[in-house]
Backbone as a printed PyTorch tensor [residue, N CA C, xyz], in Angstrom:
tensor([[[112.0850,  71.0180,  68.9280],
         [112.9380,  72.1220,  68.5310],
         [112.2340,  73.0160,  67.4900]],

        [[111.5600,  72.3590,  66.5270],
         [110.8710,  73.1480,  65.5110],
         [109.7360,  73.9690,  66.1160]],

        [[109.0620,  73.4240,  67.1120],
         [107.9900,  74.1490,  67.7770],
         [108.4900,  75.3970,  68.4760]],

        [[109.6340,  75.2900,  69.1540],
         [110.2240,  76.4300,  69.8520],
         [110.6400,  77.4990,  68.8510]],

        [[111.3240,  77.0850,  67.7890],
         [111.7570,  78.0390,  66.7630],
         [110.5450,  78.6920,  66.1070]],

        [[109.5070,  77.8970,  65.8160],
         [108.2980,  78.4450,  65.2100],
         [107.6210,  79.4750,  66.1000]],

        [[107.5340,  79.1730,  67.3980],
         [106.9190,  80.1230,  68.3360],
         [107.7250,  81.4060,  68.4410]],

        [[109.0370,  81.2720,  68.4940],
         [109.8990,  82.4580,  68.5650],
         [109.7300,  83.3140,  67.3180]],

        [[109.6930,  82.6820,  66.1500],
         [109.4900,  83.4310,  64.9120],
         [108.1290,  84.1240,  64.8890]],

        [[107.1050,  83.4730,  65.4120],
         [105.7740,  84.0890,  65.4870],
         [105.7890,  85.3280,  66.3680]],

        [[106.4190,  85.2180,  67.5190],
         [106.4790,  86.3510,  68.4500],
         [107.2860,  87.4980,  67.8470]],

        [[108.4440,  87.1780,  67.2690],
         [109.2820,  88.2190,  66.6540],
         [108.5390,  88.8800,  65.5010]],

        [[107.8540,  88.0880,  64.6800],
         [107.0850,  88.6550,  63.5760],
         [105.9520,  89.5410,  64.0510]],

        [[105.2570,  89.1200,  65.0910],
         [104.1570,  89.9230,  65.6380],
         [104.6470,  91.2410,  66.2040]],

        [[105.7390,  91.1910,  66.9450],
         [106.3120,  92.4170,  67.5130],
         [106.7430,  93.3490,  66.3860]],

        [[107.3540,  92.7990,  65.3470],
         [107.7720,  93.6150,  64.2070],
         [106.6010,  94.2770,  63.5150]],

        [[105.5100,  93.5440,  63.3430],
         [104.3140,  94.1080,  62.7120],
         [103.7380,  95.2300,  63.5600]],

        [[103.6500,  95.0090,  64.8620],
         [103.0740,  96.0290,  65.7460],
         [103.9500,  97.2850,  65.7830]],

        [[105.2520,  97.1080,  65.8470],
         [106.1500,  98.2540,  65.9290],
         [106.1750,  99.0760,  64.6480]],

        [[105.9510,  98.4500,  63.5140],
         [106.0520,  99.1530,  62.2350],
         [104.7060,  99.4010,  61.5730]],

        [[103.6370,  99.1970,  62.2970],
         [102.3010,  99.4280,  61.7470],
         [102.0520, 100.9290,  61.5980]],

        [[101.3340, 101.3210,  60.5600],
         [101.0110, 102.7400,  60.3960],
         [100.0130, 103.2000,  61.4460]],

        [[ 99.9690, 104.5090,  61.6610],
         [ 99.0300, 105.0650,  62.6250],
         [ 97.6010, 104.8210,  62.1430]],

        [[ 96.7630, 104.4270,  63.0900],
         [ 95.3910, 104.0890,  62.7660],
         [ 94.5480, 105.3490,  62.6130]],

        [[ 93.5660, 105.2760,  61.7190],
         [ 92.6440, 106.3950,  61.5290],
         [ 91.6970, 106.4960,  62.7170]],

        [[ 91.2740, 107.7020,  62.9970],
         [ 90.2850, 107.9100,  64.0590],
         [ 88.8970, 107.6830,  63.4690]],

        [[ 88.1490, 106.7620,  64.0580],
         [ 86.7960, 106.4480,  63.6030],
         [ 85.8180, 107.1080,  64.5620]],

        [[ 84.8530, 107.8550,  64.0130],
         [ 83.9370, 108.6130,  64.8510],
         [ 82.5120, 108.0690,  64.8840]],

        [[ 82.2340, 107.0440,  64.0980],
         [ 80.8920, 106.4550,  64.1290],
         [ 80.9100, 105.0820,  63.4810]],

        [[ 79.8790, 104.3210,  63.7590],
         [ 79.7280, 103.0130,  63.1390],
         [ 79.4650, 103.1900,  61.6480]],

        [[ 78.8080, 104.2640,  61.2940],
         [ 78.5540, 104.5340,  59.8760],
         [ 79.8570, 104.7010,  59.0970]],

        [[ 80.8820, 105.2330,  59.7610],
         [ 82.1900, 105.3630,  59.1110],
         [ 82.8000, 103.9910,  58.8170]],

        [[ 82.7280, 103.0920,  59.7790],
         [ 83.2240, 101.7340,  59.5540],
         [ 82.3780, 101.0510,  58.4920]],

        [[ 81.0810, 101.2810,  58.5170],
         [ 80.1980, 100.6990,  57.5150],
         [ 80.6140, 101.1690,  56.1180]],

        [[ 81.0120, 102.4270,  56.0050],
         [ 81.4860, 102.9540,  54.7170],
         [ 82.7020, 102.1670,  54.2410]],

        [[ 83.6640, 101.9100,  55.1410],
         [ 84.8400, 101.1100,  54.7680],
         [ 84.4420,  99.6780,  54.4180]],

        [[ 83.5110,  99.1060,  55.1820],
         [ 83.1210,  97.7120,  54.9870],
         [ 82.3160,  97.5000,  53.7150]],

        [[ 81.7360,  98.5510,  53.1680],
         [ 80.9360,  98.4080,  51.9570],
         [ 81.6960,  98.8400,  50.7040]],

        [[ 82.9840,  99.0360,  50.8270],
         [ 83.8100,  99.3070,  49.6510],
         [ 83.9320,  98.0160,  48.8370]],

        [[ 84.0170,  98.0980,  47.5150],
         [ 84.0520,  96.8900,  46.6810],
         [ 85.1650,  95.8980,  47.0550]],

        [[ 86.3360,  96.3790,  47.3810],
         [ 87.4410,  95.4850,  47.7210],
         [ 87.1520,  94.6380,  48.9380]],

        [[ 86.5930,  95.2450,  49.9730],
         [ 86.3050,  94.4890,  51.1820],
         [ 85.0940,  93.5670,  50.9980]],

        [[ 84.1390,  93.9810,  50.1970],
         [ 82.9990,  93.1040,  49.9160],
         [ 83.4820,  91.8510,  49.1940]],

        [[ 84.3980,  92.0280,  48.2440],
         [ 84.9540,  90.8690,  47.5400],
         [ 85.6980,  89.9680,  48.5190]],

        [[ 86.5310,  90.5650,  49.3940],
         [ 87.2570,  89.7580,  50.3780],
         [ 86.2800,  89.0020,  51.2890]],

        [[ 85.2550,  89.6840,  51.7690],
         [ 84.2770,  89.0480,  52.6550],
         [ 83.5640,  87.8910,  51.9590]],

        [[ 83.1750,  88.0940,  50.7080],
         [ 82.5010,  87.0280,  49.9610],
         [ 83.4360,  85.8450,  49.7360]],

        [[ 84.6900,  86.1180,  49.3850],
         [ 85.6600,  85.0400,  49.1910],
         [ 85.8680,  84.2800,  50.5050]],

        [[ 85.9670,  85.0060,  51.6220],
         [ 86.1660,  84.3620,  52.9250],
         [ 84.9660,  83.4890,  53.2980]],

        [[ 83.7640,  83.9980,  53.1220],
         [ 82.5640,  83.2380,  53.4860],
         [ 82.3760,  82.0450,  52.5510]],

        [[ 82.5250,  82.2630,  51.2480],
         [ 82.3710,  81.1590,  50.2920],
         [ 83.4600,  80.1090,  50.5220]],

        [[ 84.6890,  80.5780,  50.7800],
         [ 85.7690,  79.6430,  51.0790],
         [ 85.4910,  78.8230,  52.3210]],

        [[ 85.0080,  79.4670,  53.3630],
         [ 84.6860,  78.7560,  54.5990],
         [ 83.5330,  77.7750,  54.3750]],

        [[ 82.5190,  78.1900,  53.6430],
         [ 81.3920,  77.2860,  53.3620],
         [ 81.8350,  76.0890,  52.5260]],

        [[ 82.6970,  76.3210,  51.5600],
         [ 83.2460,  75.2220,  50.7560],
         [ 84.0040,  74.2410,  51.6510]],

        [[ 84.8200,  74.7770,  52.5300],
         [ 85.5740,  73.9150,  53.4350],
         [ 84.6430,  73.1530,  54.3780]],

        [[ 83.6250,  73.8300,  54.8880],
         [ 82.6980,  73.2020,  55.8380],
         [ 81.8910,  72.0870,  55.1730]],

        [[ 81.3430,  72.3640,  53.9930],
         [ 80.4200,  71.4100,  53.3850],
         [ 81.0810,  70.4010,  52.4530]],

        [[ 82.3070,  70.6530,  52.0370],
         [ 82.9490,  69.7150,  51.1280],
         [ 84.2390,  69.1340,  51.7040]],

        [[ 85.1620,  70.0200,  52.1030],
         [ 86.4910,  69.5430,  52.5120],
         [ 86.4740,  68.8310,  53.8630]],

        [[ 85.6600,  69.2810,  54.7900],
         [ 85.6230,  68.6420,  56.1150],
         [ 85.1890,  67.1830,  55.9880]],

        [[ 84.1910,  66.9300,  55.1610],
         [ 83.7030,  65.5600,  54.9930],
         [ 84.7400,  64.6600,  54.3210]],

        [[ 85.4990,  65.2230,  53.4040],
         [ 86.4500,  64.4130,  52.6500],
         [ 87.7720,  64.2190,  53.3800]],

        [[ 88.2820,  65.2940,  54.0250],
         [ 89.6230,  65.1550,  54.6030],
         [ 89.8370,  65.9290,  55.9000]],

        [[ 88.7740,  66.3890,  56.5140],
         [ 88.9200,  67.1540,  57.7440],
         [ 89.5580,  66.3730,  58.8760]],

        [[ 89.2500,  65.1010,  58.9550],
         [ 89.7950,  64.2690,  60.0290],
         [ 91.2690,  63.9260,  59.7950]],

        [[ 91.7570,  64.0900,  58.5500],
         [ 93.1550,  63.7850,  58.2330],
         [ 94.0320,  65.0200,  58.0870]],

        [[ 93.4400,  66.1580,  57.7150],
         [ 94.2180,  67.3560,  57.4280],
         [ 93.7830,  68.4990,  58.3450]],

        [[ 94.6950,  68.8660,  59.2180],
         [ 94.4250,  69.9140,  60.2030],
         [ 94.1300,  71.2520,  59.5330]],

        [[ 94.7480,  71.5080,  58.3850],
         [ 94.6260,  72.8000,  57.7280],
         [ 93.1920,  73.1260,  57.3280]],

        [[ 92.3600,  72.1280,  57.1230],
         [ 90.9570,  72.3770,  56.7780],
         [ 90.2590,  73.0990,  57.9200]],

        [[ 90.3870,  72.5710,  59.1320],
         [ 89.7570,  73.2040,  60.2950],
         [ 90.3710,  74.5760,  60.5800]],

        [[ 91.6840,  74.6570,  60.4720],
         [ 92.3820,  75.9130,  60.7680],
         [ 91.9990,  76.9890,  59.7560]],

        [[ 91.8590,  76.6270,  58.4920],
         [ 91.4800,  77.6060,  57.4720],
         [ 90.0870,  78.1660,  57.7370]],

        [[ 89.1560,  77.3010,  58.1520],
         [ 87.8020,  77.7720,  58.4750],
         [ 87.8720,  78.7750,  59.6230]],

        [[ 88.5990,  78.4240,  60.6760],
         [ 88.7260,  79.3080,  61.8420],
         [ 89.3760,  80.6370,  61.4630]],

        [[ 90.4010,  80.5770,  60.6500],
         [ 91.1430,  81.7920,  60.3010],
         [ 90.3440,  82.7070,  59.3830]],

        [[ 89.6410,  82.1340,  58.4170],
         [ 88.8090,  82.9520,  57.5310],
         [ 87.7160,  83.6660,  58.3210]],

        [[ 87.0360,  82.9300,  59.1920],
         [ 85.9950,  83.5380,  60.0140],
         [ 86.6020,  84.5240,  61.0200]],

        [[ 87.7840,  84.1980,  61.5190],
         [ 88.4520,  85.0750,  62.4780],
         [ 88.8030,  86.4280,  61.9000]],

        [[ 89.1880,  86.4610,  60.6290],
         [ 89.5230,  87.7490,  60.0220],
         [ 88.2940,  88.6510,  59.9400]],

        [[ 87.1350,  88.0610,  59.7060],
         [ 85.8960,  88.8460,  59.6940],
         [ 85.4500,  89.2120,  61.1080]],

        [[ 85.7530,  88.3310,  62.0610],
         [ 85.4120,  88.6020,  63.4560],
         [ 86.1490,  89.8350,  63.9680]],

        [[ 87.4240,  89.9400,  63.6470],
         [ 88.2300,  91.0680,  64.1330],
         [ 87.6620,  92.3940,  63.6400]],

        [[ 87.3050,  92.4570,  62.3720],
         [ 86.7260,  93.6850,  61.8100],
         [ 85.4200,  94.0250,  62.5240]],

        [[ 84.5810,  93.0260,  62.7140],
         [ 83.2690,  93.2580,  63.3400],
         [ 83.3910,  93.6090,  64.8120]],

        [[ 84.3160,  92.9710,  65.5140],
         [ 84.5240,  93.2890,  66.9290],
         [ 85.0000,  94.7290,  67.0810]],

        [[ 85.8460,  95.1660,  66.1610],
         [ 86.3050,  96.5610,  66.2150],
         [ 85.1220,  97.5120,  66.0420]],

        [[ 84.2230,  97.1900,  65.1320],
         [ 83.0380,  98.0330,  64.9300],
         [ 82.1570,  98.0540,  66.1740]],

        [[ 81.9570,  96.8940,  66.7950],
         [ 81.1350,  96.8250,  68.0150],
         [ 81.8110,  97.5850,  69.1550]],

        [[ 83.1230,  97.4600,  69.2700],
         [ 83.8490,  98.1820,  70.3240],
         [ 83.7470,  99.6880,  70.1390]],

        [[ 83.8410, 100.1460,  68.9140],
         [ 83.6850, 101.5800,  68.6470],
         [ 82.2660, 102.0260,  68.9670]],

        [[ 81.2870, 101.1870,  68.6330],
         [ 79.8890, 101.5160,  68.9560],
         [ 79.7000, 101.6410,  70.4630]],

        [[ 80.2830, 100.7160,  71.2140],
         [ 80.1820, 100.7910,  72.6790],
         [ 80.8630, 102.0370,  73.2250]],

        [[ 82.0730, 102.3000,  72.7470],
         [ 82.8230, 103.4680,  73.2220],
         [ 82.0580, 104.7590,  72.9490]],

        [[ 81.5510, 104.9000,  71.7370],
         [ 80.8180, 106.1090,  71.3810],
         [ 79.4750, 106.1960,  72.1010]],

        [[ 78.8390, 105.0600,  72.3430],
         [ 77.5560, 105.0650,  73.0540],
         [ 77.7260, 105.4890,  74.5000]],

        [[ 78.8290, 105.1030,  75.1170],
         [ 79.0770, 105.4950,  76.5060],
         [ 79.5290, 106.9450,  76.6230]],

        [[ 80.1420, 107.4780,  75.5810],
         [ 80.6870, 108.8340,  75.6980],
         [ 79.8020, 109.8960,  75.0600]],

        [[ 79.3550, 109.6950,  73.8440],
         [ 78.6650, 110.7650,  73.1260],
         [ 77.2350, 110.4140,  72.7370]],

        [[ 77.1710, 109.5750,  71.7090],
         [ 75.8560, 109.3030,  71.1320],
         [ 75.6100, 107.8110,  71.0200]],

        [[ 74.3600, 107.4470,  71.1250],
         [ 73.9650, 106.0540,  71.0590],
         [ 74.1590, 105.5270,  69.6410]],

        [[ 75.0310, 104.5440,  69.4750],
         [ 75.2890, 103.9430,  68.1640],
         [ 74.4090, 102.7200,  67.9100]],

        [[ 73.6540, 102.3090,  68.9160],
         [ 72.8230, 101.1220,  68.7790],
         [ 71.4800, 101.4230,  68.1120]],

        [[ 71.3000, 102.6610,  67.6970],
         [ 70.1080, 103.0040,  66.9210],
         [ 70.3150, 102.6910,  65.4430]],

        [[ 71.5600, 102.4170,  65.0630],
         [ 71.8760, 102.1190,  63.6690],
         [ 71.8070, 100.6140,  63.4230]],

        [[ 71.2300, 100.2320,  62.3030],
         [ 71.1200,  98.8240,  61.9380],
         [ 72.5120,  98.2320,  61.6820]],

        [[ 73.4650,  99.0610,  61.2810],
         [ 74.8180,  98.5820,  61.0230],
         [ 75.4580,  97.9940,  62.2740]],

        [[ 75.2050,  98.6200,  63.4190],
         [ 75.7510,  98.1140,  64.6760],
         [ 75.2240,  96.7160,  64.9500]],

        [[ 73.9470,  96.4950,  64.7450],
         [ 73.3520,  95.1810,  64.9750],
         [ 73.8400,  94.1630,  63.9540]],

        [[ 74.1000,  94.6130,  62.7400],
         [ 74.6780,  93.7140,  61.7370],
         [ 76.0570,  93.2370,  62.1790]],

        [[ 76.8950,  94.1560,  62.6690],
         [ 78.2240,  93.7770,  63.1380],
         [ 78.1370,  92.8260,  64.3440]],

        [[ 77.1890,  93.0570,  65.2350],
         [ 76.9950,  92.1530,  66.3780],
         [ 76.6050,  90.7580,  65.8890]],

        [[ 75.7220,  90.6900,  64.9190],
         [ 75.3140,  89.4090,  64.3420],
         [ 76.5100,  88.6790,  63.7210]],

        [[ 77.3400,  89.4100,  62.9760],
         [ 78.5280,  88.8160,  62.3540],
         [ 79.4800,  88.2860,  63.4250]],

        [[ 79.6810,  89.0410,  64.4970],
         [ 80.5550,  88.5980,  65.5900],
         [ 80.0410,  87.2820,  66.1720]],

        [[ 78.7540,  87.2120,  66.4510],
         [ 78.1910,  86.0040,  67.0670],
         [ 78.3500,  84.7950,  66.1470]],

        [[ 77.9700,  84.9320,  64.8880],
         [ 78.0470,  83.8100,  63.9390],
         [ 79.5050,  83.3750,  63.7340]],

        [[ 80.3920,  84.3300,  63.4860],
         [ 81.7900,  83.9840,  63.2300],
         [ 82.4480,  83.3500,  64.4590]],

        [[ 82.1470,  83.8530,  65.6420],
         [ 82.7230,  83.2700,  66.8630],
         [ 82.2360,  81.8380,  67.0790]],

        [[ 80.9580,  81.5960,  66.8380],
         [ 80.4390,  80.2330,  66.9910],
         [ 81.1020,  79.2650,  66.0070]],

        [[ 81.2630,  79.6950,  64.7660],
         [ 81.9240,  78.8450,  63.7650],
         [ 83.3760,  78.5970,  64.1680]],

        [[ 84.0630,  79.6590,  64.5780],
         [ 85.4600,  79.5150,  65.0030],
         [ 85.5990,  78.5360,  66.1630]],

        [[ 84.7910,  78.7090,  67.1830],
         [ 84.8680,  77.8330,  68.3530],
         [ 84.6050,  76.3780,  67.9850]],

        [[ 83.6200,  76.1490,  67.1520],
         [ 83.2780,  74.7950,  66.7550],
         [ 84.4490,  74.1150,  66.0410]],

        [[ 85.0070,  74.7650,  65.0410],
         [ 86.0530,  74.1240,  64.2430],
         [ 87.4130,  74.1550,  64.9300]],

        [[ 87.6540,  75.1150,  65.7900],
         [ 88.8920,  75.0800,  66.5640],
         [ 88.8550,  73.9140,  67.5510]],

        [[ 87.7040,  73.6860,  68.1720],
         [ 87.5650,  72.5270,  69.0660],
         [ 87.7500,  71.2220,  68.3130]],

        [[ 87.2110,  71.1350,  67.0940],
         [ 87.4000,  69.9280,  66.2910],
         [ 88.8780,  69.7210,  65.9600]],

        [[ 89.5620,  70.8010,  65.6310],
         [ 90.9950,  70.6920,  65.3260],
         [ 91.7770,  70.2590,  66.5530]],

        [[ 91.4480,  70.8250,  67.7090],
         [ 92.1630,  70.4710,  68.9360],
         [ 91.8410,  69.0470,  69.3910]],

        [[ 90.6330,  68.5880,  69.1180],
         [ 90.2740,  67.2090,  69.4570],
         [ 90.9830,  66.1980,  68.5610]],

        [[ 91.2010,  66.5810,  67.3110],
         [ 91.7290,  65.6380,  66.3250],
         [ 93.2480,  65.6690,  66.1820]],

        [[ 93.8690,  66.7930,  66.5120],
         [ 95.2970,  66.9480,  66.2540],
         [ 96.0130,  67.4700,  67.4920]],

        [[ 97.3110,  67.3830,  67.4740],
         [ 98.1560,  67.8020,  68.5850],
         [ 98.0610,  69.3230,  68.7950]],

        [[ 97.8150,  69.7190,  70.0120],
         [ 97.6970,  71.1430,  70.3490],
         [ 98.9770,  71.9090,  70.0350]],

        [[100.1060,  71.2740,  70.1940],
         [101.3910,  71.9310,  69.9230],
         [101.5560,  72.2700,  68.4440]],

        [[100.8170,  71.6000,  67.5880],
         [100.8660,  71.8910,  66.1620],
         [ 99.7190,  72.8330,  65.7650]],

        [[ 98.5400,  72.6030,  66.3080],
         [ 97.3680,  73.4010,  65.9470],
         [ 97.5580,  74.8680,  66.3330]],

        [[ 98.0150,  75.1250,  67.5430],
         [ 98.1100,  76.5080,  68.0410],
         [ 99.0000,  77.4030,  67.1890]],

        [[100.2360,  77.0200,  66.8840],
         [101.0640,  77.9280,  66.0740],
         [100.5550,  78.0990,  64.6420]],

        [[100.0370,  77.0260,  64.0590],
         [ 99.5310,  77.1400,  62.6850],
         [ 98.3160,  78.0630,  62.6620]],

        [[ 97.4300,  77.8980,  63.6290],
         [ 96.2510,  78.7730,  63.7120],
         [ 96.6710,  80.2170,  63.9510]],

        [[ 97.6090,  80.4280,  64.8350],
         [ 98.0810,  81.7800,  65.1450],
         [ 98.6030,  82.4690,  63.8890]],

        [[ 99.4410,  81.7710,  63.1400],
         [100.0430,  82.3750,  61.9460],
         [ 98.9900,  82.6400,  60.8720]],

        [[ 98.1340,  81.6610,  60.5890],
         [ 97.1280,  81.8340,  59.5420],
         [ 96.1040,  82.9020,  59.9210]],

        [[ 95.6770,  82.9100,  61.1720],
         [ 94.7410,  83.9180,  61.6650],
         [ 95.3400,  85.3180,  61.5370]],

        [[ 96.5990,  85.4600,  61.9420],
         [ 97.2630,  86.7660,  61.8840],
         [ 97.3980,  87.2500,  60.4510]],

        [[ 97.8190,  86.3720,  59.5570],
         [ 97.9880,  86.7670,  58.1530],
         [ 96.6550,  87.2060,  57.5430]],

        [[ 95.5970,  86.4290,  57.7630],
         [ 94.3030,  86.7780,  57.1760],
         [ 93.6940,  88.0190,  57.8210]],

        [[ 93.9370,  88.2240,  59.1010],
         [ 93.4370,  89.4310,  59.7650],
         [ 94.1480,  90.6700,  59.2400]],

        [[ 95.4510,  90.5830,  59.0730],
         [ 96.2030,  91.7110,  58.5090],
         [ 95.7450,  91.9900,  57.0870]],

        [[ 95.5430,  90.9370,  56.3040],
         [ 95.0550,  91.1020,  54.9320],
         [ 93.6800,  91.7790,  54.9120]],

        [[ 92.7660,  91.3360,  55.7660],
         [ 91.4330,  91.9390,  55.8320],
         [ 91.5110,  93.4170,  56.2080]],

        [[ 92.3550,  93.7450,  57.1770],
         [ 92.5000,  95.1430,  57.5800],
         [ 93.1480,  95.9810,  56.4860]],

        [[ 94.1240,  95.4170,  55.7920],
         [ 94.7550,  96.1540,  54.6890],
         [ 93.7400,  96.4560,  53.5930]],

        [[ 92.9020,  95.4850,  53.2760],
         [ 91.9000,  95.6830,  52.2380],
         [ 90.8430,  96.6910,  52.6770]],

        [[ 90.3970,  96.5610,  53.9290],
         [ 89.3220,  97.4310,  54.4040],
         [ 89.7650,  98.8820,  54.5620]],

        [[ 90.9090,  99.0890,  55.1820],
         [ 91.3490, 100.4570,  55.4820],
         [ 92.3290, 101.0050,  54.4510]],

        [[ 92.5980, 100.2020,  53.4270],
         [ 93.5010, 100.6020,  52.3320],
         [ 94.8410, 101.0360,  52.8760]]])
């Protein structure tokens, strides 16, 4: 019963966020996203996310990862919030490269691609560990909620 109620609340919350989200800014180049990503607030968030994930990977996983699902989920969610930002940058680079100008001449585009690859590999590894160790019916909703919250937070910080 709690799983059903939790899933319904997740869906209702997601729909509410999407319906009431502000209009997105038009991004015309990867350099524009790079400008947002190099603002002090987002750099601090990125450093906290990476340091937090590294702390969890090298300290918390060894001590309590096999007993506490939240350790694996936190690693996935922290990396996931950075993945979403980077995937958006890569998608804009692809869109602009196909329509107007080649965005792959900029080192920033390759940096975002590198971040996507590293973050996705970390996410997949620790999500698989969480699913192997704990019940999928519990892992999925907790991951969904934590991932969504951290992704919204990252976007709020980056785009102000």
